[in-house]
N, C-alpha and C positions, 0 to 999 in steps of 0.2 A: 649809547651803546659803546662797546670797546672797539678799538682798532688793534690789529695784530701784525707784528713784524718778526719774521723768522730769521735765524742766523745759525751758522755752524755746519752747513753742508760742505761737501768737498769730495775729493777722490781718496779712496782708501783701498788697500789690498784685502783680499779675502782673509777672514779671520781677525781683521782689525776692528777698531772701535771708533765711534764718533758720538759726539753729544750735540744734539740740536737744542736750541733755545728759542723761545717765543716770548716777546715782550708785549704786554698789553697796556694800552693807554685808554683812559676813559674811566668811568665810574663803576663801582659795584662789581669788580672782577670776581670777588669771592662768591657771588651768587650764580656764576656761570659754571656749567659743566664744560670741561675742556678736553681736547683730544688731538691726536695726530692721524692724518690720513696720507695716503700716497697714491701716485698715479705713474705707472710705467708707460713707456711708449706703446701706443696701440691698445691700451687696456683702460678699463674704467677705474675711477678713483675708488680706493678701498680703505676700510678702517684698519688702522694699525693698533691704536690704543686709546682708551678714553679714561677720564677720571672725573667723578662727580664732585660737586661742591662738598659733599659729605665725606669724600675720601675713598670711595669705592672705585676700583680700577677694573678694566676689562681689556683683554688683549686678543688680537687675531691669533689663531692657532699657529700660524707660520712664524710668529715672533716670540711666543711664550718661552720664558726661560732665557731669552737673549736680550730683550728690550725692557726698559723700565721707564714708566712715565711718572713724573712728579710735578708738583706745583709749589710755588712760594707765594702765598697770598699777600705777604708783607711787601713783596717786590713786584707783584702782579706779573709773574713769569711762569711759564710752563716749559718743562724740559723733557727730552727723550734721550735716554742713555742707550746706545745701541752697541752691543758687543757681539763677537763672533759673526761678523757681517759676512753675508753670502752675495754672490753675484746677482742673485734674484732679488736682493733688497734694493737694487738700483732703481731709482724713481725720483720724481719730484715730491717732496714731503711738504704737506700743508698743515699748519696749525689751525685749529677750530675752536670756537667758543659758542656754546649753545645755551639759550635761555628762553623759556616760554615758547619753545618750538621754532625759534628763529636762530639761524646760523650766521656767524661771522667768520670769514676766512682770511688768512694771511696770503701773501703773494707767492709763497712757495720757495723752497730751497732745494737745490739739486744735490742728490747723494749718488755717487757713482762708486760701485765696488768692482774693481778690476785689477788683474795682475799685469 
Protein backbone atom coordinates (compact mmCIF):
# COMPACT_ATOMS: atom_id res chain seq x y z
CA UNK A 1 0.00 0.00 0.00
CA UNK A 2 1.01 3.65 -0.29
CA UNK A 3 2.50 5.89 2.37
CA UNK A 4 1.60 9.58 2.45
CA UNK A 5 3.55 12.69 3.47
CA UNK A 6 1.94 16.14 3.49
CA UNK A 7 3.65 19.50 3.15
CA UNK A 8 2.74 23.13 2.57
CA UNK A 9 0.89 24.12 5.71
CA UNK A 10 1.58 27.33 7.56
CA UNK A 11 0.23 30.65 8.77
CA UNK A 12 -1.74 32.86 6.39
CA UNK A 13 -3.92 35.93 6.82
CA UNK A 14 -7.62 35.84 5.97
CA UNK A 15 -8.20 36.10 2.24
CA UNK A 16 -4.83 34.55 1.48
CA UNK A 17 -3.91 31.34 -0.29
CA UNK A 18 -1.98 28.16 0.47
CA UNK A 19 -1.22 25.07 -1.51
CA UNK A 20 -0.94 21.73 0.27
CA UNK A 21 0.88 18.82 -1.30
CA UNK A 22 0.87 15.13 -0.50
CA UNK A 23 3.53 12.79 -1.82
CA UNK A 24 2.70 9.11 -2.05
CA UNK A 25 5.23 6.32 -2.06
CA UNK A 26 4.45 2.74 -2.85
CA UNK A 27 2.76 1.07 -5.73
CA UNK A 28 -0.40 1.53 -7.73
CA UNK A 29 -1.14 5.10 -6.65
CA UNK A 30 -3.33 5.52 -9.71
CA UNK A 31 -5.79 2.94 -8.35
CA UNK A 32 -6.49 4.91 -5.18
CA UNK A 33 -9.15 7.49 -4.57
CA UNK A 34 -7.53 10.42 -2.77
CA UNK A 35 -8.74 13.20 -0.56
CA UNK A 36 -8.10 15.87 2.00
CA UNK A 37 -9.69 15.97 5.43
CA UNK A 38 -9.25 18.39 8.29
CA UNK A 39 -9.65 18.46 12.04
CA UNK A 40 -10.01 21.63 14.05
CA UNK A 41 -9.42 21.69 17.82
CA UNK A 42 -12.29 20.10 19.67
CA UNK A 43 -14.00 18.96 16.48
CA UNK A 44 -14.26 15.74 14.53
CA UNK A 45 -12.27 15.14 11.39
CA UNK A 46 -14.26 16.25 8.36
CA UNK A 47 -14.08 15.80 4.62
CA UNK A 48 -12.68 18.71 2.63
CA UNK A 49 -12.36 17.28 -0.87
CA UNK A 50 -12.02 13.94 -2.61
CA UNK A 51 -10.93 12.86 -6.07
CA UNK A 52 -11.53 9.42 -7.50
CA UNK A 53 -9.12 7.49 -9.66
CA UNK A 54 -11.42 8.35 -12.56
CA UNK A 55 -11.17 12.09 -11.92
CA UNK A 56 -14.48 12.83 -10.20
CA UNK A 57 -14.16 15.42 -7.45
CA UNK A 58 -16.33 16.19 -4.46
CA UNK A 59 -16.12 19.12 -2.05
CA UNK A 60 -17.53 20.09 1.29
CA UNK A 61 -20.04 22.91 0.89
CA UNK A 62 -17.91 25.12 3.09
CA UNK A 63 -14.98 25.07 0.61
CA UNK A 64 -16.74 24.91 -2.75
CA UNK A 65 -15.50 27.60 -5.08
CA UNK A 66 -12.46 28.29 -2.90
CA UNK A 67 -10.53 25.02 -2.80
CA UNK A 68 -9.39 22.80 -5.67
CA UNK A 69 -8.12 19.25 -5.38
CA UNK A 70 -5.88 17.77 -8.05
CA UNK A 71 -3.63 14.78 -8.58
CA UNK A 72 -0.60 14.00 -10.72
CA UNK A 73 -0.43 10.26 -11.21
CA UNK A 74 2.95 10.51 -12.95
CA UNK A 75 4.44 12.00 -9.77
CA UNK A 76 2.13 10.23 -7.28
CA UNK A 77 1.08 13.50 -5.71
CA UNK A 78 -2.16 15.07 -4.52
CA UNK A 79 -2.57 18.81 -4.08
CA UNK A 80 -5.10 21.11 -2.48
CA UNK A 81 -5.13 24.70 -3.66
CA UNK A 82 -6.83 26.84 -1.03
CA UNK A 83 -7.89 30.38 -1.91
CA UNK A 84 -9.86 33.04 -0.03
CA UNK A 85 -8.97 31.40 3.24
CA UNK A 86 -11.08 32.10 6.29
CA UNK A 87 -10.30 31.83 9.98
CA UNK A 88 -12.64 28.86 10.18
CA UNK A 89 -10.37 26.97 7.77
CA UNK A 90 -7.83 26.69 10.58
CA UNK A 91 -7.18 23.00 11.22
CA UNK A 92 -4.77 20.14 10.78
CA UNK A 93 -5.16 18.90 7.22
CA UNK A 94 -4.73 15.22 6.43
CA UNK A 95 -4.11 13.56 3.10
CA UNK A 96 -6.03 10.34 2.51
CA UNK A 97 -5.82 7.49 0.03
CA UNK A 98 -8.56 4.88 -0.15
CA UNK A 99 -8.76 1.58 -2.00
CA UNK A 100 -10.96 -1.46 -1.46
CA UNK A 101 -12.49 0.18 1.62
CA UNK A 102 -9.13 0.68 3.32
CA UNK A 103 -7.79 4.08 4.30
CA UNK A 104 -4.22 5.34 4.43
CA UNK A 105 -3.51 8.64 6.21
CA UNK A 106 -0.68 11.10 6.24
CA UNK A 107 0.65 12.63 9.43
CA UNK A 108 -1.14 15.94 8.91
CA UNK A 109 -0.05 19.51 8.32
CA UNK A 110 -1.20 22.55 10.29
CA UNK A 111 -2.99 25.39 8.52
CA UNK A 112 -3.62 28.52 10.56
CA UNK A 113 -5.61 31.43 9.18
CA UNK A 114 -5.24 34.46 11.39
CA UNK A 115 -4.66 38.17 11.20
